[in-house]
SEBA-685280 format. One line per 2 residues: number of its first residue (from 1); their letters; for each residue x, y, z of C-alpha. Coordinates in Angstrom, 1 decimal. Layout:
residues N
NUM) A) X,Y,Z ~ ...;
***
This chain:
residues 243
1) XX) -52.1,89.3,17.4 ~ -53.1,90.5,20.9;
3) XX) -56.7,89.3,21.8 ~ -59.1,91.0,24.1;
5) XX) -61.5,88.6,25.8 ~ -65.2,88.7,26.5;
7) XX) -67.5,86.8,28.8 ~ -71.0,87.2,27.6;
9) XX) -72.8,85.4,30.5 ~ -72.3,86.4,34.1;
11) XX) -75.1,86.2,36.6 ~ -75.0,89.1,39.2;
13) XX) -77.4,90.8,41.5 ~ -76.5,94.5,41.9;
15) XX) -78.1,94.5,45.3 ~ -75.5,92.0,46.5;
17) XX) -71.8,92.6,47.2 ~ -71.1,89.6,45.0;
19) XX) -71.4,91.8,41.9 ~ -68.3,93.7,42.8;
21) XX) -66.5,90.3,43.4 ~ -67.7,89.1,40.0;
23) XX) -66.4,92.1,38.1 ~ -63.1,92.3,40.1;
25) XX) -62.5,88.6,39.4 ~ -63.3,88.9,35.7;
27) XX) -60.9,91.8,35.4 ~ -58.2,89.9,37.3;
29) XX) -58.6,86.9,34.9 ~ -58.0,89.0,31.9;
31) XX) -61.5,90.0,30.5 ~ -62.1,93.4,29.1;
33) XX) -65.8,93.1,28.4 ~ -68.5,91.2,30.4;
35) XX) -72.2,90.9,29.8 ~ -74.2,90.8,33.0;
37) XX) -77.6,89.1,33.0 ~ -80.1,91.4,34.6;
39) XX) -83.8,90.8,35.3 ~ -86.0,92.3,32.6;
41) XX) -88.0,94.2,35.1 ~ -85.0,96.0,36.5;
43) XX) -83.1,97.1,33.4 ~ -83.9,100.8,33.7;
45) XX) -82.8,101.0,37.4 ~ -79.7,98.9,37.2;
47) XX) -78.0,99.7,33.9 ~ -76.2,102.9,34.9;
49) XX) -75.2,101.4,38.3 ~ -73.7,98.4,36.5;
51) XX) -71.6,100.4,34.1 ~ -70.4,102.7,36.9;
53) XX) -69.3,99.7,39.0 ~ -67.6,98.0,36.1;
55) XX) -65.6,101.1,35.3 ~ -64.0,101.0,38.7;
57) XX) -62.3,97.7,37.5 ~ -61.5,99.0,34.0;
59) XX) -64.2,96.7,32.6 ~ -66.7,97.4,29.8;
61) XX) -70.1,96.0,30.9 ~ -72.9,95.1,28.5;
63) XX) -76.5,94.5,29.6 ~ -77.8,91.0,28.9;
65) XX) -81.3,89.5,29.3 ~ -82.0,85.8,29.5;
67) XX) -85.4,84.8,28.2 ~ -87.1,81.5,29.0;
69) XX) -90.4,81.8,27.0 ~ -93.0,79.1,27.3;
71) XX) -94.4,79.8,23.8 ~ -93.4,81.5,20.6;
73) XX) -96.0,84.2,21.3 ~ -94.3,84.9,24.7;
75) XX) -90.9,85.1,23.0 ~ -92.1,87.5,20.3;
77) XX) -93.7,89.7,22.9 ~ -90.6,89.8,25.0;
79) XX) -88.4,90.6,22.1 ~ -90.6,93.5,21.0;
81) XX) -90.4,94.9,24.5 ~ -86.8,94.4,25.3;
83) XX) -84.7,94.5,22.1 ~ -84.1,98.3,22.3;
85) XX) -83.2,98.1,26.0 ~ -80.2,95.8,26.1;
87) XX) -77.1,94.7,24.2 ~ -77.4,91.0,24.4;
89) XX) -80.5,88.8,24.3 ~ -80.2,85.1,24.9;
91) XX) -83.0,82.6,24.7 ~ -83.0,79.4,26.8;
93) XX) -84.7,76.9,24.4 ~ -86.8,74.5,26.4;
95) XX) -89.2,73.4,23.6 ~ -88.6,72.8,19.9;
97) XX) -91.2,75.4,18.9 ~ -89.4,78.1,20.9;
99) XX) -86.0,77.0,19.6 ~ -87.1,77.2,16.0;
101) XX) -88.6,80.7,16.5 ~ -85.6,82.0,18.4;
103) XX) -83.2,80.7,15.7 ~ -85.0,82.5,12.8;
105) XX) -85.8,85.7,14.7 ~ -83.0,88.2,13.9;
107) XX) -83.5,90.0,17.3 ~ -82.1,86.9,19.1;
109) XX) -78.4,86.9,19.7 ~ -77.8,83.6,21.5;
111) XX) -79.3,80.2,21.6 ~ -78.8,78.4,24.9;
113) XX) -79.6,74.8,25.7 ~ -79.3,73.7,29.3;
115) XX) -80.8,70.2,29.5 ~ -78.5,67.2,29.9;
117) XX) -81.0,65.1,28.1 ~ -80.2,65.0,24.4;
119) XX) -83.9,64.7,23.6 ~ -84.5,68.1,25.2;
121) XX) -81.7,69.8,23.3 ~ -83.1,71.0,20.0;
123) XX) -80.0,72.2,18.1 ~ -80.4,69.9,15.1;
125) XX) -79.9,70.3,11.3 ~ -83.1,72.4,11.0;
127) XX) -82.2,74.6,13.9 ~ -78.7,75.2,12.6;
129) XX) -80.1,76.1,9.1 ~ -82.5,78.6,10.7;
131) XX) -79.7,80.1,12.8 ~ -77.4,80.5,9.7;
133) XX) -80.1,82.5,8.0 ~ -80.6,84.7,11.1;
135) XX) -78.1,86.2,13.4 ~ -78.2,83.8,16.4;
137) XX) -75.1,82.1,17.8 ~ -74.8,78.9,19.7;
139) XX) -73.7,79.6,23.3 ~ -71.9,77.1,25.5;
141) XX) -71.9,77.8,29.2 ~ -68.7,76.3,30.7;
143) XX) -70.0,76.3,34.2 ~ -72.4,73.4,33.4;
145) XX) -69.3,71.3,32.7 ~ -67.7,72.3,35.9;
147) XX) -70.7,71.7,38.1 ~ -71.4,68.1,37.0;
149) XX) -69.4,64.9,37.0 ~ -69.6,61.2,36.1;
151) XX) -72.2,60.1,33.6 ~ -73.9,63.5,33.6;
153) XX) -70.7,65.1,32.3 ~ -70.2,62.4,29.7;
155) XX) -73.8,62.9,28.4 ~ -73.3,66.7,28.3;
157) XX) -70.0,66.4,26.4 ~ -71.6,64.1,23.8;
159) XX) -74.4,66.7,23.3 ~ -71.9,69.5,22.9;
161) XX) -69.7,67.6,20.4 ~ -72.8,67.0,18.2;
163) XX) -74.0,70.6,18.5 ~ -70.6,72.2,17.9;
165) XX) -70.0,70.0,14.8 ~ -73.4,71.1,13.4;
167) XX) -72.7,74.7,14.2 ~ -69.4,74.5,12.3;
169) XX) -71.0,72.7,9.4 ~ -73.6,75.5,9.0;
171) XX) -71.3,78.4,9.8 ~ -73.2,79.3,13.0;
173) XX) -71.0,81.3,15.4 ~ -70.0,79.6,18.6;
175) XX) -69.8,81.5,21.9 ~ -68.0,80.2,25.0;
177) XX) -69.3,81.9,28.1 ~ -68.8,81.2,31.8;
179) XX) -72.5,81.1,32.8 ~ -71.0,81.4,36.3;
181) XX) -73.6,81.8,39.1 ~ -70.8,82.7,41.5;
183) XX) -67.2,84.2,41.1 ~ -65.6,80.8,42.0;
185) XX) -66.7,79.4,38.7 ~ -65.1,82.0,36.5;
187) XX) -62.1,80.8,34.5 ~ -59.4,82.5,32.5;
189) XX) -60.2,82.9,28.8 ~ -57.5,80.5,27.7;
191) XX) -58.6,77.9,30.2 ~ -62.1,78.2,28.8;
193) XX) -60.7,77.7,25.3 ~ -58.7,74.7,26.5;
195) XX) -61.9,73.0,27.9 ~ -63.5,73.5,24.5;
197) XX) -61.1,70.9,23.0 ~ -63.3,68.3,24.9;
199) XX) -66.1,69.0,22.5 ~ -64.3,69.3,19.2;
201) XX) -63.3,73.0,19.0 ~ -59.9,73.7,17.7;
203) XX) -57.5,76.1,19.4 ~ -58.2,79.1,17.1;
205) XX) -61.9,78.4,17.0 ~ -62.1,78.3,20.8;
207) XX) -60.1,81.5,21.2 ~ -62.5,83.2,18.7;
209) XX) -65.4,82.0,20.8 ~ -64.1,83.9,23.8;
211) XX) -62.9,87.0,21.9 ~ -64.0,88.1,18.5;
213) XX) -67.3,86.3,18.3 ~ -68.9,87.6,21.5;
215) XX) -67.3,91.0,21.1 ~ -68.8,91.2,17.6;
217) XX) -72.3,90.7,19.0 ~ -72.0,93.5,21.5;
219) XX) -70.5,95.8,18.8 ~ -73.2,95.1,16.3;
221) XX) -76.0,95.7,18.8 ~ -74.4,98.9,20.2;
223) XX) -74.4,100.3,16.7 ~ -78.1,99.4,16.3;
225) XX) -78.9,101.1,19.6 ~ -77.0,104.3,18.7;
227) XX) -79.2,107.3,17.8 ~ -77.2,107.6,14.6;
229) XX) -78.2,104.1,13.4 ~ -80.7,104.2,10.4;
231) XX) -80.3,100.7,8.9 ~ -77.5,98.1,8.5;
233) XX) -74.7,100.0,6.7 ~ -76.4,103.4,7.0;
235) XX) -75.6,105.9,9.8 ~ -76.7,109.5,10.3;
237) XX) -73.7,111.7,10.2 ~ -75.4,115.1,10.4;
239) XX) -78.9,116.5,10.1 ~ -80.2,120.0,9.7;
241) XX) -81.1,122.6,7.1 ~ -77.6,122.8,5.6;
243) X) -77.3,119.0,4.9;
***
């Protein structure tokens, strides 16, 4: 089976020439779809420019927003304001309260934990159970592994092994993203999958995490953002007096 690969987490500033380098590099490495993290305040101005630039490299570009709410109220307010404006919403969970709310809110696509301190990473049994009932997936940014070494890398790998095992036990989808702040940290999809063996993802599971799992999130949300969408499983085919 031929796979098409997706990177759901690329940082880029459309005011910088690095964006073209990012997209060119992603296409060269074998990706067909990338999600670019844009500032929430600049979505309207930058979406069309992003898609046009990506098309020059034969890439499909999705719009992503990374939320770092300080409270559950701030998270809920941001989701209400942004859910209809972008295809991917990730929440960086920096408190247990925010992590719990993000896991159970069906408007959240990705749960992201960035701390190297296991006590500040809140993906536990309760979190996994809430994520299973919602739609959120666990996202692993490979760039974090590449940017640290020594004891910090050992601690991060230990956290990732525990979290991945929990996600698999509760059937929470796992997403492997680059999380790359610059083009030099982008890696080929199969290289990303190979790195995942360090934290207990099997070969096929890891390949799904850079192909079908992330692509499925974008497809699901594009369907919901379509004018023809009515409800899950219901689409408007035609309207008018003769219907």
